[in-house]
Biopython code that builds the backbone (N, CA, C, O; Angstrom):
import numpy as np
from Bio.PDB.StructureBuilder import StructureBuilder

atoms = [
    (1, "UNK", "N", (23.268, 20.378, 8.711)),
    (1, "UNK", "CA", (22.282, 19.350, 8.398)),
    (1, "UNK", "C", (21.845, 19.499, 6.940)),
    (1, "UNK", "O", (21.659, 20.614, 6.453)),
    (2, "UNK", "N", (21.686, 18.396, 6.265)),
    (2, "UNK", "CA", (21.329, 18.451, 4.852)),
    (2, "UNK", "C", (19.860, 18.839, 4.700)),
    (2, "UNK", "O", (19.048, 18.656, 5.607)),
    (3, "UNK", "N", (19.550, 19.379, 3.526)),
    (3, "UNK", "CA", (18.161, 19.726, 3.232)),
    (3, "UNK", "C", (17.276, 18.494, 3.277)),
    (3, "UNK", "O", (16.120, 18.563, 3.694)),
    (4, "UNK", "N", (17.828, 17.362, 2.842)),
    (4, "UNK", "CA", (17.062, 16.117, 2.820)),
    (4, "UNK", "C", (16.634, 15.720, 4.233)),
    (4, "UNK", "O", (15.483, 15.343, 4.452)),
    (5, "UNK", "N", (17.555, 15.804, 5.185)),
    (5, "UNK", "CA", (17.239, 15.447, 6.575)),
    (5, "UNK", "C", (16.190, 16.403, 7.143)),
    (5, "UNK", "O", (15.285, 15.976, 7.860)),
    (6, "UNK", "N", (16.308, 17.682, 6.829)),
    (6, "UNK", "CA", (15.344, 18.671, 7.304)),
    (6, "UNK", "C", (13.982, 18.413, 6.675)),
    (6, "UNK", "O", (12.960, 18.493, 7.356)),
    (7, "UNK", "N", (13.958, 18.103, 5.383)),
    (7, "UNK", "CA", (12.709, 17.826, 4.689)),
    (7, "UNK", "C", (12.026, 16.597, 5.295)),
    (7, "UNK", "O", (10.809, 16.591, 5.478)),
    (8, "UNK", "N", (12.801, 15.565, 5.604)),
    (8, "UNK", "CA", (12.238, 14.362, 6.230)),
    (8, "UNK", "C", (11.598, 14.710, 7.570)),
    (8, "UNK", "O", (10.521, 14.208, 7.893)),
    (9, "UNK", "N", (12.255, 15.568, 8.352)),
    (9, "UNK", "CA", (11.693, 15.982, 9.640)),
    (9, "UNK", "C", (10.364, 16.714, 9.439)),
    (9, "UNK", "O", (9.391, 16.471, 10.152)),
    (10, "UNK", "N", (10.345, 17.621, 8.447)),
    (10, "UNK", "CA", (9.123, 18.377, 8.163)),
    (10, "UNK", "C", (7.987, 17.441, 7.739)),
    (10, "UNK", "O", (6.849, 17.603, 8.180)),
    (11, "UNK", "N", (8.295, 16.474, 6.892)),
    (11, "UNK", "CA", (7.276, 15.545, 6.406)),
    (11, "UNK", "C", (6.743, 14.690, 7.556)),
    (11, "UNK", "O", (5.538, 14.460, 7.648)),
    (12, "UNK", "N", (7.627, 14.221, 8.427)),
    (12, "UNK", "CA", (7.186, 13.428, 9.585)),
    (12, "UNK", "C", (6.273, 14.260, 10.483)),
    (12, "UNK", "O", (5.239, 13.775, 10.942)),
    (13, "UNK", "N", (6.656, 15.511, 10.732)),
    (13, "UNK", "CA", (5.815, 16.398, 11.557)),
    (13, "UNK", "C", (4.456, 16.602, 10.898)),
    (13, "UNK", "O", (3.420, 16.577, 11.562)),
    (14, "UNK", "N", (4.475, 16.805, 9.573)),
    (14, "UNK", "CA", (3.235, 17.004, 8.823)),
    (14, "UNK", "C", (2.323, 15.780, 8.975)),
    (14, "UNK", "O", (1.120, 15.926, 9.188)),
    (15, "UNK", "N", (2.895, 14.577, 8.867)),
    (15, "UNK", "CA", (2.092, 13.356, 9.014)),
    (15, "UNK", "C", (1.492, 13.257, 10.412)),
    (15, "UNK", "O", (0.305, 12.970, 10.563)),
    (16, "UNK", "N", (2.311, 13.494, 11.429)),
    (16, "UNK", "CA", (1.838, 13.393, 12.812)),
    (16, "UNK", "C", (0.707, 14.395, 13.057)),
    (16, "UNK", "O", (-0.303, 14.058, 13.675)),
    (17, "UNK", "N", (0.883, 15.632, 12.567)),
    (17, "UNK", "CA", (-0.128, 16.671, 12.798)),
    (17, "UNK", "C", (-1.398, 16.414, 12.001)),
    (17, "UNK", "O", (-2.497, 16.497, 12.548)),
    (18, "UNK", "N", (-1.261, 16.100, 10.704)),
    (18, "UNK", "CA", (-2.436, 15.925, 9.848)),
    (18, "UNK", "C", (-3.222, 14.670, 10.176)),
    (18, "UNK", "O", (-4.449, 14.660, 10.070)),
    (19, "UNK", "N", (-2.535, 13.617, 10.572)),
    (19, "UNK", "CA", (-3.207, 12.339, 10.815)),
    (19, "UNK", "C", (-3.436, 12.077, 12.299)),
    (19, "UNK", "O", (-3.980, 11.041, 12.682)),
    (20, "UNK", "N", (-3.010, 13.036, 13.135)),
    (20, "UNK", "CA", (-3.136, 12.899, 14.586)),
    (20, "UNK", "C", (-2.589, 11.552, 15.067)),
    (20, "UNK", "O", (-3.244, 10.825, 15.814)),
    (21, "UNK", "N", (-1.379, 11.243, 14.619)),
    (21, "UNK", "CA", (-0.735, 9.971, 14.967)),
    (21, "UNK", "C", (-0.311, 9.973, 16.425)),
    (21, "UNK", "O", (0.006, 11.018, 16.992)),
    (22, "UNK", "N", (-0.309, 8.801, 17.017)),
    (22, "UNK", "CA", (0.155, 8.656, 18.392)),
    (22, "UNK", "C", (1.685, 8.613, 18.445)),
    (22, "UNK", "O", (2.288, 8.936, 19.469)),
    (23, "UNK", "N", (2.311, 8.206, 17.322)),
    (23, "UNK", "CA", (3.774, 8.097, 17.289)),
    (23, "UNK", "C", (4.399, 9.484, 17.233)),
    (23, "UNK", "O", (3.938, 10.335, 16.473)),
    (24, "UNK", "N", (5.442, 9.725, 18.024)),
    (24, "UNK", "CA", (6.193, 10.979, 17.851)),
    (24, "UNK", "C", (6.896, 10.954, 16.488)),
    (24, "UNK", "O", (7.285, 9.892, 16.003)),
    (25, "UNK", "N", (7.051, 12.125, 15.884)),
    (25, "UNK", "CA", (7.645, 12.217, 14.550)),
    (25, "UNK", "C", (9.023, 11.559, 14.494)),
    (25, "UNK", "O", (9.369, 10.928, 13.495)),
    (26, "UNK", "N", (9.817, 11.705, 15.571)),
    (26, "UNK", "CA", (11.186, 11.181, 15.523)),
    (26, "UNK", "C", (11.246, 9.665, 15.670)),
    (26, "UNK", "O", (12.325, 9.079, 15.579)),
    (27, "UNK", "N", (10.094, 9.022, 15.898)),
    (27, "UNK", "CA", (10.072, 7.559, 15.970)),
    (27, "UNK", "C", (9.647, 6.904, 14.662)),
    (27, "UNK", "O", (9.621, 5.678, 14.557)),
    (28, "UNK", "N", (9.314, 7.718, 13.666)),
    (28, "UNK", "CA", (8.925, 7.178, 12.366)),
    (28, "UNK", "C", (10.199, 6.951, 11.558)),
    (28, "UNK", "O", (10.960, 7.886, 11.307)),
    (29, "UNK", "N", (10.424, 5.709, 11.154)),
    (29, "UNK", "CA", (11.623, 5.376, 10.382)),
    (29, "UNK", "C", (11.528, 5.876, 8.955)),
    (29, "UNK", "O", (10.446, 5.892, 8.368)),
    (30, "UNK", "N", (12.662, 6.287, 8.392)),
    (30, "UNK", "CA", (12.684, 6.812, 7.021)),
    (30, "UNK", "C", (12.242, 5.761, 6.003)),
    (30, "UNK", "O", (11.597, 6.094, 5.008)),
    (31, "UNK", "N", (12.586, 4.492, 6.247)),
    (31, "UNK", "CA", (12.247, 3.409, 5.326)),
    (31, "UNK", "C", (11.023, 2.618, 5.766)),
    (31, "UNK", "O", (10.583, 1.711, 5.059)),
    (32, "UNK", "N", (10.472, 2.955, 6.922)),
    (32, "UNK", "CA", (9.325, 2.218, 7.463)),
    (32, "UNK", "C", (8.111, 2.401, 6.547)),
    (32, "UNK", "O", (7.757, 3.530, 6.207)),
    (33, "UNK", "N", (7.469, 1.290, 6.144)),
    (33, "UNK", "CA", (6.248, 1.443, 5.335)),
    (33, "UNK", "C", (5.186, 2.194, 6.142)),
    (33, "UNK", "O", (5.022, 1.963, 7.340)),
    (34, "UNK", "N", (4.478, 3.083, 5.475)),
    (34, "UNK", "CA", (3.453, 3.854, 6.173)),
    (34, "UNK", "C", (2.140, 3.087, 6.256)),
    (34, "UNK", "O", (1.303, 3.363, 7.115)),
    (35, "UNK", "N", (1.965, 2.114, 5.349)),
    (35, "UNK", "CA", (0.702, 1.378, 5.269)),
    (35, "UNK", "C", (0.938, -0.097, 5.530)),
    (35, "UNK", "O", (2.021, -0.626, 5.281)),
    (36, "UNK", "N", (-0.098, -0.751, 6.037)),
    (36, "UNK", "CA", (-0.049, -2.204, 6.191)),
    (36, "UNK", "C", (0.673, -2.661, 7.439)),
    (36, "UNK", "O", (1.189, -1.850, 8.208)),
    (37, "UNK", "N", (0.706, -3.999, 7.636)),
    (37, "UNK", "CA", (1.349, -4.568, 8.814)),
    (37, "UNK", "C", (2.851, -4.303, 8.792)),
    (37, "UNK", "O", (3.482, -4.324, 7.735)),
    (38, "UNK", "N", (3.403, -4.058, 9.952)),
    (38, "UNK", "CA", (4.828, -3.763, 10.022)),
    (38, "UNK", "C", (5.130, -2.307, 9.738)),
    (38, "UNK", "O", (6.267, -1.857, 9.883)),
    (39, "UNK", "N", (4.112, -1.576, 9.336)),
    (39, "UNK", "CA", (4.288, -0.154, 9.066)),
    (39, "UNK", "C", (3.594, 0.668, 10.134)),
    (39, "UNK", "O", (3.380, 0.203, 11.253)),
    (40, "UNK", "N", (3.245, 1.887, 9.778)),
    (40, "UNK", "CA", (2.514, 2.741, 10.718)),
    (40, "UNK", "C", (1.056, 2.336, 10.803)),
    (40, "UNK", "O", (0.348, 2.746, 11.722)),
    (41, "UNK", "N", (0.601, 1.531, 9.850)),
    (41, "UNK", "CA", (-0.786, 1.077, 9.875)),
    (41, "UNK", "C", (-1.775, 2.107, 9.359)),
    (41, "UNK", "O", (-2.939, 2.106, 9.761)),
    (42, "UNK", "N", (-1.322, 2.991, 8.467)),
    (42, "UNK", "CA", (-2.235, 3.971, 7.895)),
    (42, "UNK", "C", (-3.205, 3.270, 6.948)),
    (42, "UNK", "O", (-2.916, 2.187, 6.440)),
    (43, "UNK", "N", (-4.365, 3.903, 6.716)),
    (43, "UNK", "CA", (-5.355, 3.316, 5.814)),
    (43, "UNK", "C", (-5.635, 4.253, 4.638)),
    (43, "UNK", "O", (-4.959, 5.268, 4.470)),
    (44, "UNK", "N", (-6.633, 3.906, 3.830)),
    (44, "UNK", "CA", (-6.904, 4.665, 2.608)),
    (44, "UNK", "C", (-7.349, 6.101, 2.900)),
    (44, "UNK", "O", (-7.049, 7.007, 2.122)),
    (45, "UNK", "N", (-8.056, 6.317, 4.004)),
    (45, "UNK", "CA", (-8.462, 7.678, 4.376)),
    (45, "UNK", "C", (-7.214, 8.498, 4.715)),
    (45, "UNK", "O", (-7.096, 9.660, 4.326)),
    (46, "UNK", "N", (-6.282, 7.871, 5.450)),
    (46, "UNK", "CA", (-5.016, 8.542, 5.762)),
    (46, "UNK", "C", (-4.262, 8.878, 4.478)),
    (46, "UNK", "O", (-3.683, 9.957, 4.354)),
    (47, "UNK", "N", (-4.275, 7.943, 3.522)),
    (47, "UNK", "CA", (-3.568, 8.155, 2.250)),
    (47, "UNK", "C", (-4.090, 9.405, 1.559)),
    (47, "UNK", "O", (-3.312, 10.214, 1.053)),
    (48, "UNK", "N", (-5.403, 9.561, 1.540)),
    (48, "UNK", "CA", (-6.009, 10.731, 0.914)),
    (48, "UNK", "C", (-5.560, 12.009, 1.623)),
    (48, "UNK", "O", (-5.249, 13.007, 0.974)),
    (49, "UNK", "N", (-5.528, 11.975, 2.951)),
    (49, "UNK", "CA", (-5.086, 13.147, 3.714)),
    (49, "UNK", "C", (-3.623, 13.478, 3.428)),
    (49, "UNK", "O", (-3.253, 14.649, 3.351)),
    (50, "UNK", "N", (-2.795, 12.448, 3.271)),
    (50, "UNK", "CA", (-1.374, 12.663, 2.969)),
    (50, "UNK", "C", (-1.239, 13.312, 1.597)),
    (50, "UNK", "O", (-0.471, 14.259, 1.433)),
    (51, "UNK", "N", (-1.981, 12.811, 0.608)),
    (51, "UNK", "CA", (-1.930, 13.369, -0.749)),
    (51, "UNK", "C", (-2.344, 14.844, -0.725)),
    (51, "UNK", "O", (-1.697, 15.679, -1.357)),
    (52, "UNK", "N", (-3.403, 15.161, -0.007)),
    (52, "UNK", "CA", (-3.878, 16.556, 0.095)),
    (52, "UNK", "C", (-2.829, 17.420, 0.804)),
    (52, "UNK", "O", (-2.555, 18.541, 0.376)),
    (53, "UNK", "N", (-2.248, 16.900, 1.881)),
    (53, "UNK", "CA", (-1.240, 17.660, 2.634)),
    (53, "UNK", "C", (0.008, 17.917, 1.794)),
    (53, "UNK", "O", (0.599, 18.994, 1.883)),
    (54, "UNK", "N", (0.415, 16.945, 0.982)),
    (54, "UNK", "CA", (1.595, 17.137, 0.123)),
    (54, "UNK", "C", (1.326, 18.221, -0.916)),
    (54, "UNK", "O", (2.212, 19.015, -1.232)),
    (55, "UNK", "N", (0.114, 18.254, -1.443)),
    (55, "UNK", "CA", (-0.252, 19.294, -2.406)),
    (55, "UNK", "C", (-0.255, 20.658, -1.718)),
    (55, "UNK", "O", (0.292, 21.628, -2.243)),
    (56, "UNK", "N", (-0.876, 20.723, -0.543)),
    (56, "UNK", "CA", (-1.002, 21.991, 0.182)),
    (56, "UNK", "C", (0.360, 22.524, 0.641)),
    (56, "UNK", "O", (0.641, 23.714, 0.498)),
    (57, "UNK", "N", (1.205, 21.645, 1.192)),
    (57, "UNK", "CA", (2.472, 22.081, 1.776)),
    (57, "UNK", "C", (3.606, 22.222, 0.770)),
    (57, "UNK", "O", (4.476, 23.079, 0.924)),
    (58, "UNK", "N", (3.597, 21.381, -0.260)),
    (58, "UNK", "CA", (4.740, 21.345, -1.177)),
    (58, "UNK", "C", (4.352, 21.537, -2.639)),
    (58, "UNK", "O", (5.224, 21.554, -3.508)),
    (59, "UNK", "N", (3.055, 21.683, -2.926)),
    (59, "UNK", "CA", (2.612, 21.844, -4.303)),
    (59, "UNK", "C", (2.776, 20.577, -5.125)),
    (59, "UNK", "O", (2.763, 20.619, -6.355)),
    (60, "UNK", "N", (2.932, 19.441, -4.435)),
    (60, "UNK", "CA", (3.134, 18.166, -5.128)),
    (60, "UNK", "C", (1.778, 17.550, -5.435)),
    (60, "UNK", "O", (1.059, 17.115, -4.535)),
    (61, "UNK", "N", (1.437, 17.518, -6.730)),
    (61, "UNK", "CA", (0.161, 16.936, -7.138)),
    (61, "UNK", "C", (0.396, 15.489, -7.550)),
    (61, "UNK", "O", (1.278, 15.195, -8.357)),
    (62, "UNK", "N", (-0.404, 14.592, -6.985)),
    (62, "UNK", "CA", (-0.275, 13.168, -7.290)),
    (62, "UNK", "C", (-1.482, 12.786, -8.135)),
    (62, "UNK", "O", (-2.613, 12.819, -7.651)),
    (63, "UNK", "N", (-1.250, 12.420, -9.405)),
    (63, "UNK", "CA", (-2.343, 12.296, -10.372)),
    (63, "UNK", "C", (-3.245, 11.066, -10.230)),
    (63, "UNK", "O", (-4.417, 11.125, -10.603)),
    (64, "UNK", "N", (-2.727, 9.960, -9.702)),
    (64, "UNK", "CA", (-3.545, 8.747, -9.682)),
    (64, "UNK", "C", (-3.129, 7.834, -8.527)),
    (64, "UNK", "O", (-2.052, 7.995, -7.953)),
    (65, "UNK", "N", (-3.999, 6.870, -8.194)),
    (65, "UNK", "CA", (-3.729, 5.989, -7.043)),
    (65, "UNK", "C", (-2.447, 5.164, -7.179)),
    (65, "UNK", "O", (-1.764, 4.917, -6.186)),
    (66, "UNK", "N", (-2.122, 4.740, -8.389)),
    (66, "UNK", "CA", (-0.916, 3.923, -8.580)),
    (66, "UNK", "C", (0.338, 4.745, -8.249)),
    (66, "UNK", "O", (1.247, 4.265, -7.572)),
    (67, "UNK", "N", (0.368, 5.976, -8.734)),
    (67, "UNK", "CA", (1.483, 6.875, -8.433)),
    (67, "UNK", "C", (1.514, 7.161, -6.934)),
    (67, "UNK", "O", (2.582, 7.174, -6.320)),
    (68, "UNK", "N", (0.353, 7.387, -6.356)),
    (68, "UNK", "CA", (0.267, 7.674, -4.921)),
    (68, "UNK", "C", (0.848, 6.519, -4.108)),
    (68, "UNK", "O", (1.574, 6.742, -3.139)),
    (69, "UNK", "N", (0.533, 5.298, -4.500)),
    (69, "UNK", "CA", (1.050, 4.127, -3.768)),
    (69, "UNK", "C", (2.573, 4.118, -3.746)),
    (69, "UNK", "O", (3.188, 3.785, -2.733)),
    (70, "UNK", "N", (3.174, 4.487, -4.870)),
    (70, "UNK", "CA", (4.641, 4.501, -4.953)),
    (70, "UNK", "C", (5.216, 5.660, -4.134)),
    (70, "UNK", "O", (6.196, 5.491, -3.409)),
    (71, "UNK", "N", (4.602, 6.825, -4.255)),
    (71, "UNK", "CA", (5.147, 8.024, -3.605)),
    (71, "UNK", "C", (4.980, 7.976, -2.091)),
    (71, "UNK", "O", (5.912, 8.315, -1.361)),
    (72, "UNK", "N", (3.821, 7.565, -1.610)),
    (72, "UNK", "CA", (3.590, 7.644, -0.160)),
    (72, "UNK", "C", (3.843, 6.315, 0.545)),
    (72, "UNK", "O", (3.220, 6.010, 1.562)),
    (73, "UNK", "N", (4.752, 5.541, 0.001)),
    (73, "UNK", "CA", (5.122, 4.264, 0.612)),
    (73, "UNK", "C", (5.869, 4.465, 1.931)),
    (73, "UNK", "O", (5.591, 3.789, 2.921)),
    (74, "UNK", "N", (6.826, 5.407, 1.931)),
    (74, "UNK", "CA", (7.633, 5.657, 3.129)),
    (74, "UNK", "C", (8.070, 7.120, 3.146)),
    (74, "UNK", "O", (7.843, 7.861, 2.189)),
    (75, "UNK", "N", (8.689, 7.515, 4.233)),
    (75, "UNK", "CA", (9.221, 8.886, 4.335)),
    (75, "UNK", "C", (10.236, 9.133, 3.216)),
    (75, "UNK", "O", (10.239, 10.198, 2.599)),
    (76, "UNK", "N", (11.095, 8.144, 2.957)),
    (76, "UNK", "CA", (12.111, 8.305, 1.904)),
    (76, "UNK", "C", (11.479, 8.526, 0.533)),
    (76, "UNK", "O", (11.941, 9.379, -0.225)),
    (77, "UNK", "N", (10.421, 7.766, 0.201)),
    (77, "UNK", "CA", (9.808, 7.922, -1.124)),
    (77, "UNK", "C", (9.089, 9.270, -1.232)),
    (77, "UNK", "O", (9.089, 9.888, -2.296)),
    (78, "UNK", "N", (8.480, 9.725, -0.139)),
    (78, "UNK", "CA", (7.839, 11.052, -0.139)),
    (78, "UNK", "C", (8.906, 12.132, -0.316)),
    (78, "UNK", "O", (8.739, 13.053, -1.117)),
    (79, "UNK", "N", (9.998, 12.015, 0.431)),
    (79, "UNK", "CA", (11.086, 13.005, 0.353)),
    (79, "UNK", "C", (11.649, 13.076, -1.064)),
    (79, "UNK", "O", (11.883, 14.165, -1.589)),
    (80, "UNK", "N", (11.867, 11.911, -1.684)),
    (80, "UNK", "CA", (12.382, 11.885, -3.065)),
    (80, "UNK", "C", (11.431, 12.605, -4.016)),
    (80, "UNK", "O", (11.862, 13.390, -4.860)),
    (81, "UNK", "N", (10.135, 12.330, -3.874)),
    (81, "UNK", "CA", (9.142, 12.943, -4.767)),
    (81, "UNK", "C", (9.079, 14.462, -4.577)),
    (81, "UNK", "O", (9.004, 15.210, -5.552)),
    (82, "UNK", "N", (9.108, 14.913, -3.319)),
    (82, "UNK", "CA", (9.061, 16.347, -3.035)),
    (82, "UNK", "C", (10.326, 17.026, -3.565)),
    (82, "UNK", "O", (10.255, 18.102, -4.160)),
    (83, "UNK", "N", (11.484, 16.395, -3.348)),
    (83, "UNK", "CA", (12.761, 16.950, -3.821)),
    (83, "UNK", "C", (12.756, 17.083, -5.344)),
    (83, "UNK", "O", (13.144, 18.120, -5.881)),
    (84, "UNK", "N", (12.315, 16.034, -6.033)),
    (84, "UNK", "CA", (12.253, 16.072, -7.510)),
    (84, "UNK", "C", (11.306, 17.181, -7.954)),
    (84, "UNK", "O", (11.621, 17.946, -8.866)),
    (85, "UNK", "N", (10.144, 17.265, -7.307)),
    (85, "UNK", "CA", (9.152, 18.274, -7.660)),
    (85, "UNK", "C", (9.732, 19.680, -7.471)),
    (85, "UNK", "O", (9.545, 20.554, -8.318)),
    (86, "UNK", "N", (10.434, 19.889, -6.361)),
    (86, "UNK", "CA", (11.005, 21.214, -6.076)),
    (86, "UNK", "C", (12.121, 21.565, -7.058)),
    (86, "UNK", "O", (12.271, 22.727, -7.436)),
    (87, "UNK", "N", (12.904, 20.571, -7.472)),
    (87, "UNK", "CA", (14.005, 20.859, -8.401)),
    (87, "UNK", "C", (13.469, 21.180, -9.797)),
    (87, "UNK", "O", (14.081, 21.954, -10.534)),
    (88, "UNK", "N", (12.335, 20.591, -10.162)),
    (88, "UNK", "CA", (11.703, 20.896, -11.453)),
    (88, "UNK", "C", (11.091, 22.287, -11.416)),
    (88, "UNK", "O", (11.138, 23.032, -12.394)),
    (89, "UNK", "N", (10.516, 22.621, -10.267)),
    (89, "UNK", "CA", (9.835, 23.904, -10.124)),
    (89, "UNK", "C", (10.749, 25.097, -9.993)),
    (89, "UNK", "O", (10.314, 26.235, -10.168)),
    (90, "UNK", "N", (12.038, 24.852, -9.683)),
    (90, "UNK", "CA", (12.920, 26.007, -9.442)),
    (90, "UNK", "C", (13.692, 26.401, -10.674)),
    (90, "UNK", "O", (14.474, 27.351, -10.635)),
]
sb = StructureBuilder()
sb.init_structure("model")
sb.init_model(0)
sb.init_chain("A")
sb.init_seg("    ")
for serial, (resi, resn, name, xyz) in enumerate(atoms, 1):
    if name == "N":
        sb.init_residue(resn, " ", resi, " ")
    sb.init_atom(name, np.array(xyz, "f"), 0.0, 1.0, " ", f" {name:<3s}", serial, name[0])
structure = sb.get_structure()
């Protein structure tokens, strides 16, 4: 299994645990929007928790709301940001 697939699983688990989501982690689509209609329906409070969890779990600091909107759009965008952050840090 690729590191990317494993990282996506970890991020989905992190979201389910931190946000106490009703959806099982394996039912969250990689491209599914996390916010708004048609997505998981997360709100701004959830967004803040996701930003804090990404910093705590992966050391990924998100400097501003505009960047946060791009990064935490979907599992794929979070995975890309974490992967880039880890490759810079290593």
